[in-house]
C-alpha positions in Angstrom: -0.2 0.2 0.0 1.5 3.5 -0.8 0.5 6.7 0.9 1.5 10.2 0.7 2.6 11.6 -2.6 3.3 9.4 -5.6 7.0 8.9 -6.4 9.7 6.4 -4.9 9.0 5.7 -1.4 11.3 6.6 1.6 10.1 4.5 4.3 8.9 1.1 4.6 6.3 -0.1 7.1 7.4 -3.4 7.9 4.8 -4.3 10.4 2.0 -2.7 12.7 -0.5 -3.4 15.1 -3.4 -1.7 17.1 -4.6 -3.7 20.0 -7.3 -2.2 22.1 -7.5 -2.4 25.9 -8.6 -0.5 29.2 -10.1 2.2 26.9 -6.7 2.7 25.0 -5.5 1.8 21.6 -1.8 0.5 22.1 -0.4 0.7 18.2 3.2 -0.3 17.8 5.5 -1.2 14.8 8.9 -1.1 13.0 9.7 0.9 10.0 12.9 0.9 7.7 14.6 3.8 6.0 14.7 3.1 2.1 16.2 6.7 1.3 20.3 6.9 0.9 20.4 9.6 3.4 19.4 9.5 7.1 15.5 10.3 8.0 14.9 12.9 10.7 12.0 13.4 13.0 10.0 10.9 11.9 6.2 11.0 13.2 4.1 7.8 13.3 0.5 9.8 13.2 -2.1 7.5 14.5 -5.7 8.3 14.2 -8.6 6.0 15.9 -12.0 6.0 14.3 -15.3 4.7 15.3 -17.5 2.6 13.1 -19.3 5.6 11.4 -15.7 7.0 10.8 -15.8 9.8 13.3 -12.4 10.5 15.1 -12.2 9.3 18.4 -8.3 10.2 19.3 -5.4 10.4 17.4 -1.5 10.3 18.9 1.8 11.0 17.1 4.7 8.7 18.1 8.4 9.4 17.4 10.5 6.5 16.3 13.1 5.2 18.9 16.0 5.7 16.6 16.6 9.3 15.2 18.0 10.1 13.1 17.2 6.8 11.2 20.6 6.1 9.1 19.7 4.5 5.4 18.4 1.1 5.4 18.2 1.0 9.3 15.2 -0.3 11.3 13.3 1.6 13.9 10.5 0.8 16.3 7.7 3.0 17.5 4.9 2.6 20.2 2.1 4.9 21.5 -1.2 4.5 23.4 -4.3 6.8 22.2 -7.3 7.0 24.1 -10.2 5.3 22.8 -12.8 6.2 25.0 -14.3 2.7 25.6 -15.0 2.2 21.8 -12.7 -0.6 21.6 -14.9 -3.2 20.0 -16.3 -1.0 17.1 -13.0 1.4 16.4 -10.2 0.9 13.9 -6.7 2.5 13.8 -5.1 4.2 11.1 -1.6 5.4 10.3 0.8 7.7 8.6 3.7 9.4 8.4 5.4 12.9 8.5 8.9 13.9 8.8 10.3 17.7 9.3 9.7 18.3 5.8 6.0 17.1 5.8 4.3 14.0 4.2 6.5 11.1 3.7 5.7 8.5 0.9 5.7 5.0 2.2 5.1 1.2 1.2 3.5 -1.1 3.5 4.1 -4.9 3.5 
């Protein structure tokens, strides 16, 4: 899956999961830098929506490794308040750096 603007992806979302418990969504995953230079200030933007598509909560997770060297991996992890709607909620993810949206692929 490709996100952000068309072109060569700079980031590979290797894996991620969204788990609901105790009124929160815990989102964790791992990315890899596909760029030939460092990526800096990478933010995983997490949004949680109810079944009608209404925003329930959001958060920003910084990667554990910053700057992220070319070819290297970094985990990320965050909690988003889900207001007790765990059974009907869904998570979405996107990525930004200090320059704005990052082209990325998943899988």
